[in-house]
C-alpha positions, 0 to 999 in steps of 0.5 A, a space after each residue: 271917073 274913068 268909065 265917064 266920057 268927057 264932055 266934047 266942050 270940055 276936051 275942046 276947051 281944054 285943048 284936044 288930045 289933052 289926057 283925062 289926067 289933066 282936066 280932072 286933077 285932084 284938088 292937091 295937084 290942080 295948078 292955078 288957071 287950069 280952066 282958063 289960062 292954061 287952055 289959052 296958053 296952050 293954043 298961043 303956044 302952038 300957033 306962035 311955034 308953028 310961025 316960029 318953025 314955017 317962017 323962022 327956021 326954029 328946029 325942035 328937038 323933043 326928047 322921051 324916055 324911061 330915064 335920063 331925059 332931063 340930063 339929056 336935054 341939058 347936054 343937048 342945050 349945052 352942045 347946041 347952044 354954041 351954035 345959036 340961041 337955045 331955049 329948052 324945058 327950064 324945070 323938071 315940072 309936069 311937062 303938060 304945063 312946061 312945054 306951052 311956057 317954054 315954047 312962048 320964051 322963044 323969039 324968032 331968033 331962036 335957033 333951037 328949042 329943045 322939049 323934055 316929053 315925060 309921060 306918065 299916062 295913055 295919050 299924053 305923046 299924043 298932046 305933045 304932038 299936037 302942041 309941037 312937030 319935032 324935027 329931031 326926036 330922041 328916045 333914051 331907053 323904054 324901061 318899066 316906069 309908070 307901068 301903074 297907068 301904062 299897064 307894062 312895058 309894051 304900054 310904055 313903049 307904045 306911048 313913048 314910040 309915038 314920038 318917031 312914028 310921027 316924024 316925017 322922012 325929012 326928019 331925024 329919029 335918035 335912038 339907043 342901040 342898046 336898048 332891046 325895045 328901040 331896036 325893034 322901032 326903026 321900021 316904025 319911023 319914016 325918018 332917018 335913024 341915027 343910033 348911038 351906043 356899043 353898036 351905033 354910029 356914035 359910041 364911046 371907046 375907053 370909058 374910064 372915070 378920073 379921080 374926081 369921079 368924072 366919066 373919061 371916054 373916047 367919043 366916036 362919030 363915024 371915022 372920027 374920035 375925040 376924047 371927052 371928060 364928062 363932068 358927071 359919074 356914071 355909064 348911063 350919063 354917058 349914053 346920054 352924051 352920046 344922044 346929045 352927040 348925035 342931035 349935035 352931029 345932025 344940026 352940024 355942030 363940029 367935034 370939037 365944039 360937041 366936045 366942049 358942050 358936053 364938058 361945060 355941061 352942069 349935072 342936075 340936082 341930085 343926079 349922081 353928085 359925089 359928096 365927101 364927108 369929113 370922115 372921109 366916106 364918100 356919098 353918090 347923091 342920086 336921090 332925085 328919082 327912082 326906076 328899076 333901070 336907073 337903080 341897076 345903073 346906080 348900083 353899077 357904078 357904085 360898084 366900080 367906084 367901091 372896089 376894094 372899099 366898103 359899099 352902102 346902099 340907101 335906096 327908097 321906094 320905086 314908085 307907080 310900078 302897079 302890080 309889078 311893084 313887088 316883083 321889081 323890088 325883089 329884082 333890084 334886092 337880088 342885084 344888091 345881093 349879087 353883086 356884093 353891096 357890104 350893106 343895104 337901107 331900104 326905105 319906105 313901104 315897098 322897100 320891104 320887098 328889096 330887102 326881104 330878097 337882098 337879106 337871103 344872100 347878105 350878112 345877117 343885119 346887114 341888110 335894113 328896112 326902115 319906115 322914113 328917111 330919118 331913121 336910115 340916118 340913125 343907122 348909117 351915121 356910125 357906118 360913115 368912115 373912110 374908105 366907105 362909099 354910100 349910094 343914096 338913090 330914091 324917089 322925090 316922095 320918100 324924101 332921101 334927099 333930106 337925108 342927103 342934106 343931113 349927111 352934108 351937115 356931117 362935114 362941119 
């Protein structure tokens, strides 16, 4: 199928720039109305957005990255909504269908439109940029994700960087200075670059977490500082909040309102949510999705929270890594053993590599592999004692959110 050229009339009708993977779709994934309703909706959205931008001053913010897109989008929305009506992609579904629907929710009174631009296949960013022209482009990071389709991390970078390459000199590129790939991007955009992170213009100092497992830190914007308590755990979310603060600063939001917006942020479901069990064990539910960079951040957060306590990682497969699947599962397994995590339960076919690597350094029988989440519950249940911290990290198709749901019943 991939070698077959798409007839021009089909490509034109389904909308220019739309990747073939969204034209020839397996039956189980096909959305209703893909041949009639969606092509019409995309065109309506494109031209409606042009009118809103030209005549009503709507500011469009586009967000991409290998991890942290959804929480960054939600934080930006929380910050900007204090200054004017803000519409954002409202569900974590395929951006190809989500973005046109979100655009059509705008009115002439909408001040900001925040679009999450998830990339899975080559050419998707071209389609998003055909559909919407952002004034502010945010790239949270570039890591090996979806390499099954994008080839390698260079392929990932090439696709995501298109967002800032398309910006004009009157626009803004918000980039994470702690990401090595993004440091090379500044000369690829005509836009004014705003860096965030340790060496950036917008950064966090004095990072710690509260007894309620919120992040607390000092937000630095240029020469101004303010203390922030972010209602979610994990340094990766602090990084996302810096991206949101950068966008707020560009849009003229005061430092106090940026703080208020970040502190009112509601974390998306299954993102580092702490759950205290009746036994006294603490579960960190980060079961929404998994990739090498996100797994590394989550495990480091576990290490920090579990100091002096028993630490357990329950990890599902990291998907869509293609030929790099074994390499990255072994890399995370090595990290787990090097950080002296006490127990590891790998769930899913690819997690065998994770467990094999970790077991080289972990105590005998402390690293186990199981084919599904139900088997993981059986191993985990007797370990759920006081002063135990469990990280549950996995891609959605592995079903670890169901494991978390089962663990939550242990409170009753």
